[in-house]
VOGU-3710 file (C-alpha; in Angstrom, 3 decimals, decimal comma):
1> mqargrtirr> 6,185/0,045/12,011  3,900/2,955/10,617  0,448/2,322/9,501  0,206/1,125/5,938  -1,750/3,952/4,539  0,815/6,563/5,911  3,813/4,467/4,566  2,389/4,264/1,129  1,589/8,200/1,180  5,254/8,880/2,283
11> rreecgfnlt> 6,780/6,521/-0,451  4,496/7,877/-3,067  5,464/11,304/-2,247  9,085/10,537/-2,072  8,920/9,269/-5,626  7,342/12,271/-6,593  3,907/10,890/-7,577  0,772/13,191/-6,941  -2,192/10,971/-5,752  -3,987/11,276/-8,971
21> afahlvgisp> -1,134/10,300/-11,295  -0,268/7,269/-8,911  -3,844/5,857/-8,630  -3,905/5,737/-12,382  -0,360/4,275/-12,644  -1,700/1,441/-10,281  -5,101/1,101/-11,545  -7,232/2,266/-8,933  -9,491/5,333/-8,524  -7,805/8,375/-6,650
31> sylsrienek> -10,648/8,232/-4,367  -9,834/4,635/-3,399  -6,096/5,415/-3,309  -6,902/8,402/-0,698  -9,174/5,913/1,546  -6,302/3,700/1,650  -3,702/6,476/2,726  -6,005/7,608/5,490  -6,704/4,230/6,686  -10,305/4,242/5,494
41> srpgpdvlkr> -10,047/1,096/3,391  -7,981/-1,820/3,304  -6,623/-3,018/-0,082  -6,453/-6,438/-1,222  -3,160/-8,228/-1,616  -3,119/-7,610/-5,664  -3,466/-3,661/-4,824  -0,881/-3,895/-2,390  1,348/-5,696/-4,658  0,799/-3,189/-7,333
51> ialalqsapd> 1,504/-0,404/-5,282  4,812/-1,925/-4,004  5,847/-2,614/-7,617  4,679/0,855/-8,826  6,832/2,525/-5,997  9,799/0,186/-6,412  9,900/0,261/-2,761  13,079/0,316/-0,534  13,295/-3,409/0,649  12,241/-2,825/4,047
61> vrdaiakiar> 9,003/-1,336/3,099  8,506/-3,653/0,244  8,786/-6,654/2,318  6,638/-5,257/5,018  3,900/-4,629/2,384  4,351/-8,085/0,846  3,983/-9,589/4,104  0,763/-7,914/4,971  -0,352/-9,293/1,581  0,339/-12,626/2,358
71> hetegsddds> -1,360/-12,557/5,865  -4,462/-11,036/4,243  -4,274/-13,801/1,611  -4,365/-16,575/4,415  -7,314/-14,939/5,827  -6,081/-13,258/8,747  -7,821/-10,002/10,428  -4,611/-9,033/12,012  -3,384/-5,507/10,384  -0,041/-5,780/11,868
81> pgg> 2,876/-6,825/9,753  4,328/-8,795/12,490  1,257/-11,052/12,865
//
């Protein structure tokens, strides 16, 4: 699967959101969203869930993001959705 940040950016753009509007919708700063999309910050599970909900993601993307969020909640440092 693509890196998380690129996946988020692709879906955001497919949904027609610009970075600033989407960041405000999700409740984070545009600079933080930019860092997430550029793989410079790792969002926590709560932010990932809000992003997935805001994008009304396709099931495969939503499930991958949710799996990452669950994995990070369990305290793992592994970034891969497969574990």
